[in-house]
C-alpha positions as CSV (number, residue, x, y, z in Angstrom):
1,M,91.9,86.8,111.7
2,S,90.9,87.6,108.0
3,K,91.5,85.4,105.0
4,L,93.3,86.6,102.0
5,V,92.4,84.8,98.6
6,N,93.7,85.6,95.3
7,R,92.4,85.5,91.5
8,P,94.8,83.2,89.6
9,Y,95.1,85.0,86.1
10,D,93.2,82.7,84.4
11,T,90.0,83.7,86.3
12,L,90.5,87.1,85.8
13,K,88.3,89.1,83.0
14,E,88.3,92.5,81.6
15,G,86.2,94.5,83.7
16,D,86.7,92.5,86.8
17,S,87.2,95.0,89.8
18,A,87.5,94.9,93.5
19,T,87.9,98.0,96.3
20,F,90.0,98.4,99.2
21,E,89.4,101.3,101.8
22,K,91.5,103.0,104.6
23,T,91.2,106.1,107.0
24,L,94.1,108.5,107.1
25,T,94.7,108.9,110.9
26,E,97.6,111.0,112.7
27,R,99.4,107.6,113.2
28,E,99.2,106.6,109.9
29,L,100.6,109.7,108.8
30,V,103.4,109.8,111.2
31,L,104.2,106.4,110.7
32,F,104.8,106.5,106.9
33,A,106.8,109.8,107.6
34,A,108.6,107.3,109.7
35,V,109.0,104.8,107.2
36,S,109.8,106.4,104.4
37,G,111.9,109.2,105.5
38,D,109.9,112.1,104.0
39,V,109.7,114.6,106.7
40,N,108.2,117.4,104.7
41,P,106.8,119.9,107.3
42,V,103.6,120.1,105.1
43,H,102.7,116.6,106.2
44,L,103.8,117.1,109.9
45,D,103.8,120.8,111.2
46,A,100.5,122.2,111.5
47,E,102.0,125.9,111.8
48,F,103.7,125.4,108.5
49,A,101.5,123.5,106.7
50,K,98.8,126.7,107.0
51,T,101.2,128.7,105.0
52,S,100.9,126.1,102.5
53,M,98.9,126.3,99.3
54,F,96.8,123.6,101.3
55,G,96.3,125.6,104.4
56,E,96.5,122.5,106.4
57,R,98.5,119.2,106.9
58,I,98.1,116.8,104.0
59,A,99.2,113.2,103.4
60,H,102.5,111.8,101.5
61,G,101.2,111.4,97.9
62,M,102.7,108.0,97.9
63,W,100.5,106.9,101.1
64,S,97.6,106.9,98.6
65,G,99.7,105.0,96.3
66,S,100.7,102.6,98.7
67,L,97.0,102.0,99.3
68,I,97.1,100.7,95.5
69,S,99.9,98.3,96.1
70,A,98.0,97.1,99.3
71,A,94.8,96.4,97.2
72,L,96.8,94.8,94.5
73,A,98.3,92.2,96.9
74,T,95.4,91.6,99.0
75,T,92.0,91.8,96.8
76,L,92.7,91.8,92.8
77,P,94.8,90.0,92.0
78,G,95.8,89.2,95.3
79,P,98.5,87.2,97.2
80,G,101.0,86.1,94.9
81,T,101.1,89.1,92.7
82,I,104.3,90.8,91.2
83,Y,104.1,94.7,91.0
84,L,106.1,95.5,88.0
85,G,104.9,99.4,87.3
86,Q,102.7,102.2,88.3
87,D,101.8,105.4,86.8
88,L,100.0,107.6,88.8
89,S,98.1,111.3,89.0
90,F,97.7,113.1,92.0
91,R,94.2,115.2,91.6
92,R,93.7,116.5,95.1
93,P,95.2,116.5,98.4
94,V,94.5,113.9,101.2
95,K,93.5,115.3,104.6
96,L,93.8,113.9,108.1
97,E,90.4,111.8,108.8
98,D,89.8,111.1,105.2
99,T,88.6,107.8,104.0
100,L,90.0,106.4,100.8
101,T,88.6,103.6,98.5
102,V,90.8,102.2,96.1
103,T,89.1,100.6,93.4
104,L,90.7,98.3,90.8
105,T,89.8,97.4,87.5
106,V,91.2,94.7,84.9
107,K,91.8,96.8,81.8
108,E,93.8,94.0,80.0
109,K,95.7,90.8,79.8
110,Q,98.5,90.0,78.3
111,D,99.0,86.2,77.9
112,A,102.7,85.7,77.4
113,K,103.8,86.6,80.8
114,K,100.4,86.6,82.7
115,I,100.8,90.3,82.9
116,V,97.7,92.5,83.7
117,I,97.3,96.0,83.6
118,I,94.8,97.3,86.1
119,D,92.9,100.6,86.1
120,C,93.3,102.3,89.5
121,L,91.1,104.9,91.0
122,V,91.4,106.5,94.5
123,T,88.4,108.6,95.9
124,N,87.8,110.0,98.9
125,Q,84.7,110.0,101.3
126,K,83.1,112.8,99.4
127,G,83.4,110.6,96.0
128,E,86.2,112.9,94.7
129,K,89.1,111.3,92.9
130,V,92.3,111.8,94.7
131,V,94.4,109.4,92.4
132,T,94.1,108.2,89.1
133,G,96.3,105.7,87.3
134,T,97.3,102.3,85.5
135,A,99.3,99.6,87.5
136,K,101.1,96.6,85.7
137,V,101.3,93.3,87.4
138,I,102.2,89.7,87.2
139,A,99.0,87.8,88.4
140,P,99.6,84.5,90.4
141,T,98.9,81.2,88.1
142,E,98.0,79.4,91.1
143,K,94.8,80.0,93.5
144,A,95.9,80.9,97.1
145,E,93.8,81.4,100.0
146,L,95.7,82.0,103.7
147,E,95.3,83.8,107.2
148,A,96.2,87.5,106.7
149,P,99.3,88.1,108.7
150,Q,99.0,89.6,112.2
151,L,101.1,92.7,112.1
152,P,103.1,94.0,115.6
153,E,101.8,96.9,117.7
154,I,104.0,99.8,116.8
155,K,104.3,102.8,119.2
156,I,104.9,106.0,118.7
157,G,106.7,107.9,121.1
């Protein structure tokens, strides 16, 4: 089991950063389609995708966006973070077996409600920008350290 440790509002400084990494597998792609309901054939049908502007299957844009959510929830600020909003710009397609790295950087703190503005950059294994944007969150005020939950095995069939 791994630990989840947060960064409470009072400990955050402008310029603080953290990263989160995940690889897009066939399994991830299919599960995301099943959970989201987005069954656009450009994601799931190789023959159809060959006729698209990408020439092959690509990930759902929001799969990359969901990695930002995961990074906010598990790394910076971490457990207890409340996600208020996000602006995203999708820069290039994500393909099967691409490994994405989310880099979060504290841009601004707004003391009144413990709001933090965080710059979000998602790059692929070649260092190319895949997604850019800014998140707005309420950071936790108390330190927390807990075991990451074990997720159930999900079978595709």
